[in-house]
MIDOSE-1310 file (N, C-alpha, C; in nm, 2 decimals, decimal comma, always signed):
residues 188
xxxx	+2,29/+10,71/-2,75/+2,20/+10,70/-2,80/+2,15/+10,56/-2,79; +2,03/+10,52/-2,74/+1,98/+10,43/-2,65/+1,89/+10,35/-2,74; +1,88/+10,23/-2,80/+1,79/+10,18/-2,90/+1,74/+10,08/-2,86; +1,74/+10,04/-2,75/+1,67/+9,96/-2,71/+1,62/+9,95/-2,57
xxxx	+1,44/+9,92/-2,54/+1,48/+9,98/-2,36/+1,47/+9,81/-2,28; +1,51/+9,83/-2,18/+1,49/+9,73/-2,11/+1,50/+9,74/-1,97; +1,50/+9,59/-1,90/+1,48/+9,61/-1,74/+1,38/+9,74/-1,70; +1,27/+9,74/-1,78/+1,14/+9,81/-1,75/+1,00/+9,75/-1,68
xxxx	+0,96/+9,83/-1,57/+0,87/+9,71/-1,51/+0,72/+9,70/-1,57; +0,65/+9,59/-1,56/+0,51/+9,61/-1,61/+0,44/+9,67/-1,56; +0,36/+9,75/-1,66/+0,31/+9,88/-1,65/+0,33/+10,03/-1,71; +0,45/+10,04/-1,66/+0,56/+10,14/-1,78/+0,48/+10,17/-1,88
xxxx	+0,54/+10,33/-1,93/+0,49/+10,37/-2,07/+0,59/+10,45/-2,12; +0,54/+10,44/-2,25/+0,67/+10,55/-2,32/+0,58/+10,57/-2,41; +0,60/+10,77/-2,47/+0,56/+10,77/-2,56/+0,66/+10,77/-2,69; +0,63/+10,75/-2,84/+0,76/+10,76/-2,92/+0,68/+10,86/-2,99
xxxx	+0,78/+10,95/-2,98/+0,77/+11,08/-3,04/+0,74/+11,13/-3,20; +0,81/+10,99/-3,27/+0,85/+11,03/-3,41/+0,70/+11,01/-3,49; +0,65/+10,94/-3,45/+0,46/+10,89/-3,48/+0,36/+10,90/-3,39; +0,41/+10,95/-3,28/+0,31/+10,95/-3,17/+0,24/+10,87/-3,15
xxxx	+0,31/+10,75/-3,11/+0,24/+10,62/-3,03/+0,26/+10,61/-2,95; +0,15/+10,56/-2,85/+0,23/+10,52/-2,68/+0,22/+10,36/-2,65; +0,25/+10,35/-2,57/+0,29/+10,18/-2,58/+0,28/+10,17/-2,40; +0,28/+10,04/-2,34/+0,22/+10,02/-2,24/+0,30/+9,88/-2,21
xxxx	+0,40/+9,83/-2,10/+0,48/+9,72/-2,10/+0,37/+9,65/-2,04; +0,35/+9,49/-2,11/+0,27/+9,39/-2,02/+0,31/+9,30/-2,03; +0,27/+9,21/-1,93/+0,32/+9,09/-1,88/+0,32/+8,98/-2,01; +0,43/+8,88/-1,96/+0,40/+8,80/-2,07/+0,29/+8,71/-2,02
xxxx	+0,28/+8,61/-2,08/+0,14/+8,49/-2,08/+0,22/+8,37/-2,09; +0,15/+8,30/-1,94/+0,15/+8,11/-1,97/+0,07/+8,06/-2,02; +0,07/+7,99/-2,14/-0,06/+7,92/-2,18/-0,01/+7,74/-2,15; -0,12/+7,72/-2,08/-0,12/+7,58/-2,09/-0,20/+7,46/-2,11
xxxx	-0,13/+7,42/-2,15/-0,25/+7,30/-2,23/-0,17/+7,11/-2,12; -0,20/+7,15/-1,98/-0,16/+7,04/-1,92/-0,23/+6,92/-1,87; -0,34/+6,85/-2,00/-0,33/+6,74/-1,93/-0,29/+6,66/-2,07; -0,34/+6,50/-1,99/-0,25/+6,36/-2,13/-0,23/+6,28/-2,03
xxxx	-0,30/+6,18/-2,07/-0,27/+6,02/-1,99/-0,17/+5,93/-2,10; -0,17/+5,97/-2,25/-0,13/+5,89/-2,36/+0,01/+5,89/-2,34; +0,07/+5,85/-2,37/+0,25/+5,86/-2,42/+0,25/+5,80/-2,56; +0,34/+5,86/-2,63/+0,42/+5,81/-2,77/+0,56/+5,80/-2,71
xxxx	+0,65/+5,75/-2,75/+0,81/+5,74/-2,78/+0,84/+5,83/-2,86; +0,92/+5,91/-2,78/+0,99/+6,02/-2,86/+1,13/+6,02/-2,92; +1,19/+5,99/-3,04/+1,31/+5,94/-3,07/+1,31/+5,84/-3,10; +1,18/+5,74/-3,17/+1,17/+5,64/-3,19/+1,12/+5,62/-3,37
xxxx	+1,13/+5,52/-3,42/+1,10/+5,53/-3,57/+1,02/+5,63/-3,63; +0,90/+5,64/-3,53/+0,77/+5,66/-3,60/+0,74/+5,81/-3,53; +0,81/+5,83/-3,42/+0,82/+6,00/-3,38/+0,98/+6,10/-3,36; +1,06/+6,03/-3,46/+1,20/+6,13/-3,41/+1,15/+6,25/-3,36
xxxx	+1,11/+6,36/-3,38/+1,08/+6,49/-3,31/+0,95/+6,50/-3,27; +0,91/+6,58/-3,22/+0,75/+6,55/-3,18/+0,75/+6,73/-3,14; +0,63/+6,78/-3,13/+0,59/+6,95/-3,12/+0,41/+6,99/-3,14; +0,41/+7,09/-3,12/+0,29/+7,16/-3,13/+0,30/+7,25/-3,19
xxxx	+0,20/+7,23/-3,33/+0,19/+7,33/-3,38/+0,12/+7,43/-3,35; +0,11/+7,54/-3,37/+0,04/+7,66/-3,36/-0,02/+7,77/-3,46; -0,13/+7,75/-3,46/-0,23/+7,82/-3,57/-0,24/+7,95/-3,52; -0,29/+8,05/-3,66/-0,36/+8,13/-3,63/-0,48/+8,19/-3,52
xxxx	-0,44/+8,31/-3,47/-0,55/+8,32/-3,36/-0,53/+8,26/-3,22; -0,39/+8,18/-3,16/-0,37/+8,13/-3,08/-0,30/+8,20/-2,99; -0,30/+8,20/-2,88/-0,27/+8,27/-2,78/-0,10/+8,33/-2,76; -0,04/+8,25/-2,81/+0,13/+8,23/-2,82/+0,13/+8,32/-2,93
xxxx	+0,06/+8,36/-3,06/+0,07/+8,41/-3,20/+0,17/+8,57/-3,14; +0,26/+8,59/-3,20/+0,32/+8,73/-3,20/+0,38/+8,76/-3,03; +0,41/+8,63/-2,98/+0,51/+8,65/-2,81/+0,58/+8,56/-2,88; +0,71/+8,59/-2,73/+0,80/+8,53/-2,75/+0,85/+8,47/-2,63
xxxx	+0,86/+8,33/-2,67/+0,84/+8,23/-2,58/+0,98/+8,19/-2,56; +0,98/+8,18/-2,43/+1,10/+8,20/-2,36/+1,11/+8,02/-2,23; +1,06/+7,97/-2,22/+1,05/+7,87/-2,15/+0,93/+7,75/-2,20; +0,98/+7,62/-2,21/+0,85/+7,58/-2,27/+0,85/+7,40/-2,16
xxxx	+0,77/+7,40/-2,08/+0,77/+7,24/-2,04/+0,69/+7,15/-2,13; +0,75/+6,99/-2,10/+0,68/+6,90/-2,16/+0,65/+6,80/-2,07; +0,61/+6,67/-2,06/+0,54/+6,58/-1,94/+0,63/+6,45/-2,03; +0,75/+6,42/-1,96/+0,82/+6,30/-2,01/+0,83/+6,18/-1,89
xxxx	+0,92/+6,08/-1,97/+0,87/+5,97/-1,90/+1,02/+5,92/-1,97; +1,09/+5,80/-1,88/+1,24/+5,80/-1,95/+1,22/+5,60/-1,98; +1,27/+5,58/-2,03/+1,28/+5,44/-2,13/+1,42/+5,40/-2,13; +1,47/+5,30/-2,07/+1,59/+5,26/-2,10/+1,70/+5,37/-2,04
xxxx	+1,82/+5,39/-2,08/+1,90/+5,50/-2,04/+1,94/+5,57/-2,17; +1,86/+5,65/-2,22/+1,88/+5,78/-2,30/+2,05/+5,87/-2,26; +2,12/+5,89/-2,38/+2,22/+5,93/-2,39/+2,19/+6,08/-2,45; +2,30/+6,19/-2,47/+2,30/+6,29/-2,51/+2,22/+6,37/-2,47
xxxx	+2,14/+6,51/-2,55/+2,04/+6,61/-2,48/+1,95/+6,59/-2,55; +1,81/+6,63/-2,48/+1,65/+6,66/-2,53/+1,65/+6,82/-2,55; +1,62/+6,85/-2,65/+1,65/+7,01/-2,72/+1,51/+7,06/-2,73; +1,43/+7,14/-2,68/+1,34/+7,20/-2,72/+1,37/+7,31/-2,82
xxxx	+1,29/+7,33/-2,91/+1,34/+7,43/-3,03/+1,17/+7,50/-3,08; +1,18/+7,64/-3,12/+1,06/+7,71/-3,22/+1,11/+7,70/-3,41; +1,07/+7,59/-3,45/+1,10/+7,59/-3,58/+0,96/+7,65/-3,63; +1,03/+7,70/-3,79/+0,92/+7,75/-3,86/+0,78/+7,67/-3,91
xxxx	+0,71/+7,72/-4,03/+0,65/+7,65/-4,08/+0,69/+7,53/-4,18; +0,85/+7,53/-4,23/+0,87/+7,42/-4,29/+0,97/+7,35/-4,22; +0,97/+7,38/-4,07/+1,08/+7,27/-3,96/+1,23/+7,32/-3,96; +1,26/+7,47/-4,03/+1,38/+7,51/-4,01/+1,35/+7,60/-3,88
xxxx	+1,48/+7,57/-3,78/+1,53/+7,64/-3,68/+1,48/+7,77/-3,69; +1,41/+7,88/-3,61/+1,38/+7,97/-3,53/+1,45/+8,03/-3,45; +1,45/+7,95/-3,37/+1,52/+7,98/-3,14/+1,53/+7,90/-3,09; +1,62/+7,87/-3,04/+1,61/+7,73/-2,90/+1,57/+7,79/-2,80
xxxx	+1,44/+7,76/-2,74/+1,42/+7,77/-2,62/+1,49/+7,70/-2,53; +1,54/+7,58/-2,49/+1,61/+7,52/-2,38/+1,67/+7,37/-2,46; +1,75/+7,31/-2,31/+1,86/+7,24/-2,33/+1,83/+7,13/-2,24; +1,82/+7,04/-2,19/+1,84/+6,96/-2,09/+1,93/+6,82/-2,13
xxxx	+2,03/+6,80/-2,01/+2,11/+6,66/-2,09/+2,00/+6,53/-2,04; +1,99/+6,43/-2,11/+1,92/+6,36/-2,10/+1,94/+6,25/-1,95; +2,04/+6,28/-1,89/+2,14/+6,17/-1,76/+2,04/+6,30/-1,69; +2,02/+6,40/-1,67/+1,96/+6,47/-1,59/+1,78/+6,45/-1,56
xxxx	+1,72/+6,42/-1,68/+1,60/+6,40/-1,63/+1,57/+6,21/-1,59; +1,51/+6,24/-1,45/+1,48/+6,08/-1,43/+1,35/+6,03/-1,39; +1,27/+5,95/-1,44/+1,14/+5,90/-1,41/+1,06/+6,00/-1,48; +0,89/+6,00/-1,44/+0,80/+6,04/-1,53/+0,80/+6,23/-1,45
xxxx	+0,77/+6,32/-1,55/+0,72/+6,44/-1,45/+0,74/+6,51/-1,58; +0,68/+6,67/-1,51/+0,75/+6,77/-1,62/+0,89/+6,84/-1,63; +0,92/+6,83/-1,74/+1,07/+6,88/-1,72/+1,04/+7,06/-1,84; +1,13/+7,06/-1,76/+1,08/+7,27/-1,81/+1,25/+7,31/-1,90
xxxx	+1,23/+7,35/-2,00/+1,33/+7,37/-2,13/+1,35/+7,50/-2,08; +1,45/+7,62/-2,09/+1,45/+7,74/-2,07/+1,62/+7,75/-2,10; +1,66/+7,91/-2,08/+1,80/+7,95/-2,12/+1,82/+7,99/-2,27; +1,75/+7,91/-2,36/+1,81/+7,95/-2,48/+1,74/+8,09/-2,52
xxxx	+1,78/+8,13/-2,63/+1,72/+8,29/-2,71/+1,59/+8,30/-2,69; +1,49/+8,22/-2,75/+1,36/+8,23/-2,71/+1,32/+8,26/-2,87; +1,19/+8,26/-2,93/+1,17/+8,30/-3,03/+1,03/+8,35/-3,04; +1,01/+8,44/-3,14/+0,86/+8,51/-3,16/+0,77/+8,45/-3,24
xxxx	+0,67/+8,36/-3,18/+0,63/+8,22/-3,26/+0,54/+8,30/-3,34; +0,51/+8,26/-3,49/+0,36/+8,30/-3,57/+0,28/+8,20/-3,61; +0,19/+8,20/-3,72/+0,11/+8,07/-3,77/+0,18/+7,99/-3,81; +0,15/+7,87/-3,80/+0,22/+7,77/-3,85/+0,32/+7,71/-3,76
xxxx	+0,42/+7,80/-3,73/+0,52/+7,77/-3,63/+0,51/+7,64/-3,52; +0,62/+7,54/-3,46/+0,59/+7,45/-3,42/+0,77/+7,45/-3,28; +0,68/+7,41/-3,14/+0,75/+7,45/-3,04/+0,76/+7,28/-3,03; +0,88/+7,23/-3,06/+0,90/+7,09/-3,11/+1,06/+7,05/-3,00
xxxx	+1,01/+6,91/-2,99/+1,11/+6,88/-2,86/+1,21/+6,74/-2,95; +1,31/+6,72/-2,94/+1,43/+6,65/-2,97/+1,52/+6,58/-2,93; +1,55/+6,45/-2,96/+1,67/+6,37/-2,86/+1,77/+6,40/-2,99; +1,89/+6,43/-2,94/+2,00/+6,44/-2,98/+2,13/+6,29/-3,04
xxxx	+2,07/+6,22/-2,97/+2,10/+6,11/-2,98/+1,99/+5,96/-2,99; +1,97/+5,95/-3,13/+1,88/+5,86/-3,13/+1,87/+5,70/-3,13; +1,79/+5,66/-3,05/+1,84/+5,53/-3,01/+1,65/+5,50/-2,96; +1,58/+5,38/-3,04/+1,45/+5,30/-3,02/+1,47/+5,27/-2,87
xxxx	+1,55/+5,24/-2,81/+1,51/+5,15/-2,69/+1,59/+5,21/-2,57; +1,65/+5,35/-2,61/+1,67/+5,46/-2,49/+1,63/+5,58/-2,54; +1,51/+5,63/-2,51/+1,46/+5,72/-2,50/+1,38/+5,76/-2,39; +1,29/+5,86/-2,42/+1,14/+5,95/-2,40/+1,04/+5,88/-2,41
xxxx	+0,95/+5,86/-2,35/+0,80/+5,90/-2,39/+0,74/+6,02/-2,38; +0,65/+6,09/-2,46/+0,61/+6,23/-2,46/+0,46/+6,21/-2,44; +0,38/+6,30/-2,30/+0,28/+6,26/-2,30/+0,13/+6,35/-2,38; +0,05/+6,30/-2,42/-0,02/+6,40/-2,51/-0,20/+6,35/-2,42
xxxx	-0,23/+6,39/-2,48/-0,45/+6,44/-2,47/-0,47/+6,37/-2,59; -0,56/+6,25/-2,58/-0,58/+6,20/-2,73/-0,69/+6,25/-2,80; -0,77/+6,33/-2,72/-0,87/+6,46/-2,81/-0,79/+6,58/-2,82; -0,92/+6,65/-2,86/-0,79/+6,83/-2,92/-0,91/+6,93/-2,82
xxxx	-0,76/+6,92/-2,71/-0,79/+7,04/-2,63/-0,78/+7,14/-2,60; -0,65/+7,18/-2,70/-0,62/+7,33/-2,72/-0,63/+7,39/-2,83; -0,75/+7,46/-2,83/-0,80/+7,55/-2,96/-0,68/+7,63/-3,07; -0,70/+7,57/-3,18/-0,60/+7,68/-3,29/-0,44/+7,61/-3,24
xxxx	-0,45/+7,46/-3,21/-0,27/+7,37/-3,21/-0,33/+7,27/-3,22; -0,22/+7,20/-3,28/-0,23/+7,04/-3,23/-0,11/+6,97/-3,26; -0,04/+6,83/-3,22/+0,03/+6,80/-3,21/+0,10/+6,76/-3,36; +0,20/+6,75/-3,37/+0,28/+6,69/-3,48/+0,44/+6,63/-3,50
xxxx	+0,43/+6,58/-3,52/+0,57/+6,46/-3,53/+0,65/+6,46/-3,69; +0,74/+6,42/-3,65/+0,86/+6,40/-3,75/+0,90/+6,27/-3,77; +0,89/+6,18/-3,91/+0,93/+6,11/-3,96/+0,93/+6,07/-4,09; +1,02/+6,01/-4,18/+1,04/+5,96/-4,29/+1,00/+6,08/-4,40
xxxx	+1,12/+6,14/-4,32/+1,13/+6,31/-4,40/+1,10/+6,41/-4,39; +0,95/+6,38/-4,29/+0,90/+6,50/-4,29/+0,79/+6,54/-4,19; +0,72/+6,65/-4,15/+0,62/+6,73/-4,06/+0,48/+6,61/-4,11; +0,40/+6,51/-3,97/+0,28/+6,46/-4,01/+0,20/+6,55/-3,89
xxxx	+0,08/+6,56/-3,94/-0,01/+6,63/-3,85/-0,12/+6,50/-3,77; -0,11/+6,54/-3,65/-0,18/+6,45/-3,55/-0,29/+6,54/-3,51; -0,37/+6,58/-3,59/-0,49/+6,68/-3,56/-0,58/+6,55/-3,46; -0,62/+6,65/-3,41/-0,72/+6,53/-3,26/-0,67/+6,51/-3,16
xxxx	-0,54/+6,54/-3,14/-0,44/+6,50/-3,02/-0,35/+6,65/-2,98; -0,32/+6,65/-2,84/-0,27/+6,75/-2,81/-0,14/+6,77/-2,73; -0,01/+6,78/-2,72/+0,08/+6,77/-2,66/+0,04/+6,80/-2,51; +0,07/+6,72/-2,41/+0,12/+6,76/-2,25/+0,22/+6,89/-2,24
xxxx	+0,17/+7,08/-2,25/+0,31/+7,13/-2,27/+0,25/+7,29/-2,18; +0,37/+7,37/-2,15/+0,34/+7,48/-2,09/+0,43/+7,57/-2,16; +0,40/+7,70/-2,24/+0,49/+7,79/-2,28/+0,46/+7,91/-2,21; +0,59/+7,98/-2,16/+0,59/+8,12/-2,08/+0,67/+8,20/-2,20
xxxx	+0,62/+8,31/-2,20/+0,64/+8,43/-2,28/+0,70/+8,51/-2,20; +0,79/+8,61/-2,26/+0,82/+8,75/-2,23/+0,79/+8,86/-2,22; +0,81/+8,95/-2,11/+0,73/+9,07/-2,12/+0,74/+9,14/-2,23; +0,65/+9,23/-2,31/+0,65/+9,30/-2,42/+0,56/+9,43/-2,41
xxxx	+0,66/+9,52/-2,52/+0,57/+9,67/-2,54/+0,44/+9,61/-2,63; +0,30/+9,69/-2,55/+0,21/+9,68/-2,64/+0,17/+9,80/-2,69; +0,13/+9,81/-2,79/+0,08/+10,02/-2,86/-0,05/+10,02/-2,80; -0,08/+10,07/-2,72/-0,20/+10,14/-2,67/-0,27/+10,28/-2,78
xxxx	-0,22/+10,28/-2,85/-0,29/+10,41/-2,96/-0,20/+10,53/-2,98; -0,27/+10,64/-3,07/-0,19/+10,75/-3,12/-0,24/+10,86/-3,05; -0,11/+10,97/-3,05/-0,17/+11,07/-2,96/-0,25/+11,20/-3,04; -0,22/+11,14/-3,18/-0,33/+11,23/-3,24/-0,43/+11,22/-3,29
């Protein structure tokens, strides 16, 4: 008895007979806010963690994020790992999106985090980035746009024991979501 439908091509359909609903396999989405020339220190005293808070009506709501990219630049010689996570509204871990060894990030550019379990985005969730080894002198700068360009989301950062809103600013990020089943209607 199979309870999970896997490896189904986009566009496929099925009907669930116990409730007469039909579903179609839909492609995941790529949401991009890929502009920004300003940079702030990640894992610095004022930005221990950074993220993009996703509000209701954002295209990522109810989507499963499986990959996320951020634009970073190296400062000094960071050690440990950089981790991309999906956090709930209180900052509690929902899912890991991916991890990169700090030593694998060189220069300045887009860094892709993937390979984690991914997670379903709900209103007020945060796509967050953190370093596992804090060091003000050996860190990464994370790029952002100094104006509000991404509707229904904004940059947040963590310091002094809580998350702080940076409304009017958006991180440079790209999120990719998994394919999903979309309800098409009821047969009755």
